[in-house]
C-alpha positions in Angstrom: -10.4 5.9 -2.3 -7.8 3.7 -0.5 -7.6 2.3 3.0 -6.4 5.6 4.4 -8.3 8.7 3.1 -6.1 11.2 4.9 -5.0 14.0 2.5 -1.7 12.5 1.4 -0.6 11.8 5.0 -1.4 8.5 6.6 -2.2 9.1 10.2 -4.0 6.1 11.7 -4.2 4.4 15.1 -1.8 1.6 15.9 -4.7 -0.9 15.6 -5.6 0.4 12.2 -2.0 0.2 11.1 -1.7 -3.4 12.3 -5.0 -4.3 10.5 -3.8 -2.6 7.3 -0.6 -4.8 7.4 -2.6 -8.0 8.0 -1.5 -8.5 11.7 -5.0 -8.3 13.3 -3.7 -7.5 16.8 -1.5 -4.9 18.4 2.2 -5.9 18.6 4.2 -5.3 21.8 7.9 -4.3 22.1 10.2 -6.9 20.5 7.2 -8.8 19.1 7.1 -10.1 15.5 4.2 -11.4 13.4 5.7 -13.8 10.8 4.3 -15.6 7.7 6.0 -17.8 5.2 5.2 -20.2 2.3 7.4 -22.6 0.3 6.9 -23.8 -3.3 8.9 -27.1 -3.6 8.4 -27.1 -7.4 10.0 -23.7 -7.9 12.4 -24.0 -5.0 11.4 -20.6 -3.5 10.4 -19.5 0.0 8.6 -16.3 0.6 8.8 -14.9 4.2 7.1 -11.8 5.5 7.0 -10.2 8.9 5.8 -7.2 10.8 8.0 -6.3 13.8 8.0 -3.8 16.7 11.3 -2.5 18.0 12.4 -2.7 21.6 11.1 0.8 22.5 7.7 0.2 20.9 8.1 3.3 18.8 8.9 1.8 15.3 7.3 -0.7 13.1 8.9 -2.4 10.2 7.2 -4.7 7.7 9.4 -6.8 5.4 8.9 -9.5 2.7 11.6 -11.4 0.8 12.0 -14.3 -1.6 14.7 -16.9 -0.9 15.6 -19.1 -3.9 17.2 -22.5 -3.6 18.7 -22.4 -7.1 18.5 -18.9 -8.6 18.2 -18.9 -12.4 19.7 -16.3 -14.8 19.7 -12.9 -13.2 17.6 -14.0 -10.1 19.2 -13.3 -6.7 19.3 -15.9 -4.0 17.7 -13.4 -1.6 15.4 -10.8 -3.1 14.0 -8.0 -0.9 10.4 -7.5 -2.2 9.0 -5.1 0.4 10.1 -2.9 3.3 8.0 -0.4 5.3 8.9 1.8 8.2 6.3 3.5 10.5 6.5 5.6 13.6 4.1 7.4 15.9 3.4 11.0 14.8 1.2 12.0 17.8 0.3 10.3 21.0 -2.4 8.1 19.3 -1.6 8.2 15.6 1.1 6.5 13.4 2.6 7.5 10.1 4.1 5.4 7.4 7.4 7.2 6.6 9.2 5.0 4.2 8.3 2.2 1.8 10.4 0.3 -0.8 9.1 -2.2 -3.2 11.9 -4.2 -5.0 14.3 -1.6 -3.7 12.5 1.3 -5.3 11.2 4.1 -3.0 7.5 4.4 -3.2 7.3 7.5 -1.0 5.1 10.3 -2.4 4.7 8.6 -5.7 1.0 9.3 -5.9 -2.2 9.7 -3.9 -2.5 7.3 -0.9 0.8 5.7 -1.5 0.9 4.7 2.2 -2.5 3.0 2.0 -1.8 1.3 -1.3 1.6 0.0 0.1 -0.2 -1.5 3.1 -2.9 -3.0 0.8 -0.2 -4.6 -1.3 1.6 -6.1 1.7 -1.7 -7.3 3.2 -2.6 -9.0 -0.1 0.8 -10.8 -0.1 0.2 -11.9 3.5 -3.2 -13.3 2.5 -1.5 -15.4 -0.1 1.1 -16.6 2.4 -1.6 -17.5 4.9 -3.2 -19.7 2.1 0.2 -21.4 1.6 0.9 -19.7 -1.7 3.9 -17.7 -3.0 2.5 -14.3 -3.9 2.5 -13.3 -7.6 4.2 -10.0 -7.0 3.6 -8.5 -10.5 -0.1 -9.4 -10.3 -0.5 -7.9 -6.8 1.4 -4.8 -7.7 -0.8 -4.2 -10.7 -3.9 -4.7 -8.6 -3.0 -2.9 -5.4 -0.7 -0.1 -6.5 -2.6 1.0 -9.6 -4.6 4.1 -9.6 -5.1 7.3 -11.5 -5.6 9.4 -8.4 -3.3 12.4 -7.9 -2.6 14.5 -4.8 -5.4 16.8 -3.9 -8.1 14.5 -5.2 -7.7 15.3 -8.9 -7.8 12.5 -11.3 -5.7 12.2 -14.4 -7.0 12.7 -17.8 -9.1 15.5 -19.2 -8.2 19.1 -19.1 -8.0 21.5 -16.2 -10.4 23.9 -18.0 -13.9 24.1 -16.6 -16.5 23.1 -19.1 -18.8 25.9 -20.3 -22.4 25.0 -19.6 -25.2 26.8 -21.3 -27.9 26.8 -18.7 -30.8 27.9 -20.9 -31.0 24.7 -23.0 -30.4 22.6 -19.9 -33.3 24.2 -18.1 -35.6 24.2 -21.1 -35.6 28.0 -21.5 -35.8 29.6 -24.9 -33.7 32.7 -24.2 -34.4 35.8 -22.2 -35.8 36.1 -18.8 -38.9 33.9 -18.4 -40.0 34.3 -22.0 
């Protein structure tokens, strides 16, 4: 089970959301928590941030690559991650929208909100250590899963197995014979 076991809807306290995104404290209005790392050999900077809007009712998390000399089909600026969250009740927040490499992640599987936060936090941990995150590796690790909505896992059939209770209980047929 992921970071947020909440029946396909992530409703967490603001502190839990900040921890899930790697911030570790509660942001105030206009506040930003930034991270970055630079790889001189590859000529790439990765920057990430979590920011609160001026009304303290929206959170955005973002990560991007900035390349000094893009090669082939690489873009000079590549948006890797974007997340948007708002309060759903007086004390709980919901992640409403997530894009990874410009692809929407919303409702793509069980705990998509939690997995997205885990992915972003794993990237932040790499940045804190001064490393450029290996996006493909972290996506494979953090966004994988065979869970489906409703707690069903993939594989197998939906048919209930037929269990013969007599052999299982050591009975040789009949009632108590």
